[in-house]
C-alpha positions in Angstrom: 85.1 82.8 53.4 82.4 82.9 56.0 82.9 83.7 59.7 81.2 81.4 62.2 79.8 82.6 65.5 81.7 81.1 68.5 79.9 78.6 70.6 80.1 78.3 74.4 80.7 74.9 76.2 76.9 74.4 76.4 76.5 74.7 72.7 74.8 78.1 72.7 76.0 81.0 70.6 76.9 84.3 72.1 79.4 85.9 74.5 81.5 83.8 76.8 83.0 85.3 80.0 85.3 83.9 82.7 83.5 82.4 85.7 84.5 84.4 88.8 84.8 81.2 90.9 86.6 78.6 88.8 87.9 80.8 86.0 86.5 78.5 83.4 84.4 79.7 80.4 80.8 80.7 81.1 78.2 81.6 78.5 76.8 85.0 79.2 73.3 85.1 77.9 69.7 84.4 78.9 70.2 80.7 78.4 72.7 80.5 81.3 70.6 80.8 84.5 73.7 81.1 86.7 75.4 83.9 84.8 78.0 85.2 85.2 78.9 81.8 86.7 79.3 78.6 84.7 77.3 76.4 87.0 75.0 76.3 90.1 78.0 75.0 92.1 80.2 78.0 91.3 77.3 80.3 92.1 76.8 78.6 95.5 80.5 78.8 96.3 80.4 82.5 95.7 77.3 83.1 97.7 78.8 81.1 100.6 81.9 83.3 100.5 79.8 86.4 100.9 77.7 84.8 103.6 80.8 83.8 105.6 82.2 87.3 105.1 85.3 86.2 103.1 84.4 89.0 100.8 83.7 92.4 102.2 82.9 95.8 100.8 85.2 98.4 102.3 83.5 101.0 104.4 84.5 103.8 106.7 84.3 102.9 110.4 81.6 104.7 112.4 82.9 107.5 114.6 83.7 106.7 118.2 81.3 108.2 120.8 82.4 111.6 121.8 84.6 112.1 118.8 84.6 115.6 117.4 83.8 116.1 113.6 85.4 118.7 111.3 82.8 121.3 112.4 83.8 120.9 116.0 80.6 119.1 117.0 80.2 115.7 118.6 78.5 113.3 116.1 75.3 113.2 118.2 75.2 117.0 118.9 71.8 118.5 118.2 70.0 115.1 118.4 67.4 114.7 121.1 68.2 112.2 123.7 65.5 109.6 124.6 
C-alpha cells in the first residue's frame, strides 16, 4: 500500500497552512508567492489592517515628562539641553 503526498488546492505538493485572513487552506511553499496567505486579495486585506492600525503591537507607553524612574532620576536627567 503506497502513501500519496497531499496536494494543495493549487495542485502543488507540500505543506498546507491556514490562511490568516480567510481561514482557508493555503499552500506553504516557494510556488505560493503570497504565503502564508492563499491569495493576493487576502494578503492585501491583511496589509490594509496593519496600515489602518486595526492590528497593533503592544508597547510600553513613554514616560511622562518629569516622571521619576526607579533610580530617582527624571528621564531626561543627565542629557544636555539644546
